[in-house]
Every structure is written in structure tokens, then in C-alpha cells.
C-alpha positions in Angstrom: -46.4 60.5 57.9 -44.2 57.4 58.0 -41.2 57.3 55.7 -41.1 54.6 53.1 -37.9 52.8 52.3 -36.4 53.6 48.9 -37.3 50.1 47.5 -41.0 50.6 48.3 -41.5 54.1 46.9 -44.1 54.2 44.1 -42.5 54.1 40.7 -44.0 55.5 37.5 -46.3 53.1 35.7 -44.7 51.2 32.9 -41.1 51.5 34.2 -41.1 48.0 35.7 -39.5 46.8 38.9 -36.6 49.2 39.3 -34.6 47.1 41.8 -32.4 44.0 41.5 -32.7 41.3 44.1 -29.9 40.6 46.5 -27.3 38.2 45.0 -28.3 35.5 47.6 -32.0 35.7 46.8 -33.6 32.5 45.6 -33.0 32.0 41.8 -36.8 31.9 41.1 -37.2 35.3 42.8 -34.4 36.7 40.6 -36.2 35.3 37.6 -39.5 36.7 38.8 -38.0 40.2 39.1 -36.3 40.0 35.7 -39.6 39.0 34.0 -41.5 41.8 35.8 -38.8 44.3 34.8 -38.9 43.1 31.2 -42.7 43.4 31.1 -42.6 46.9 32.7 -44.6 45.7 35.7 -43.9 47.6 39.0 -43.7 45.9 42.4 -47.0 47.6 43.3 -48.7 46.4 40.1 -47.4 42.8 40.6 -48.7 42.9 44.2 -52.1 44.1 43.0 -52.3 41.4 40.3 -51.0 38.5 42.4 -52.4 39.3 45.9 -48.9 39.1 47.3 -48.0 42.1 49.5 -45.4 44.5 48.0 -43.4 44.2 51.3 -43.4 40.4 50.8 -41.9 40.7 47.3 -39.2 43.0 48.7 -38.5 40.5 51.6 -38.1 37.7 49.0 -35.5 39.9 47.2 -33.7 40.9 50.4 -34.5 44.5 49.9 -36.5 45.1 53.0 -36.1 44.6 56.8 -32.3 45.1 56.9 -31.6 42.7 54.1 -33.3 39.7 55.7 -34.2 37.2 52.9 -37.2 34.9 53.3 -37.9 32.3 50.6 -41.4 32.4 49.1 -44.2 29.9 49.7 -45.1 27.9 46.6 -48.6 29.4 46.6 -47.4 33.0 46.6 -44.6 32.3 44.1 -47.1 30.6 41.7 -49.5 33.6 42.1 -46.7 36.1 41.3 -45.6 34.2 38.2 -49.2 33.7 37.1 -49.8 37.4 37.4 -47.0 37.9 34.8 -48.5 35.4 32.5 -46.0 32.7 33.4 -46.5 29.2 34.7 -44.3 27.5 37.3 -43.8 23.9 36.1 -42.1 20.9 37.8 -40.2 19.0 35.2 -38.4 15.7 35.4 -34.6 15.6 34.8 
């Protein structure tokens, strides 16, 4: 059986995302993880609700693949925020 990285192990339901994104992760990814943690939503649950792979969420946060950080696509980011009951809005300055 393949080993899972520590950041991808199943967490008890209701505990929320138990990891913090890398300091150089995109600010919206940091906010996404903070909201998920506040709501008690695990990475697996967020993945299920949004259709974004758990490994993709971890890559955004720099917690997978040796710390490589990839910025999210707009579509996936919108799906993840919507899954938490949030809306991503563009606002004029």
C-alpha cells in the first residue's frame, strides 16, 4: 500500500483543514484555507464539495510535491470558494 504524505492523511470530520499554507502561497489560497479551517471543513471534504482534487489544494498551498507551489486557475478557485459558501468578486478600486 502506498504511503500518504502527512498533509494528505484523512483528518477526523469537523476538525477542518489542519495545515497552514506555505508563506509564499497565493493570498487567496491562504484565505481559502483559513475559511475552511474556521468552518471545520477538511481538505477531503472541500475537494468533494468543489470537485477540486485534494492533491491540487495541497499543491496550491505548497504542501505537496516537495513544496512546489502552483497558483490556482480561476475556475477551480471559484469552485473551492463557492463550496465554502463564499463568492469571489472582482471589485473596482
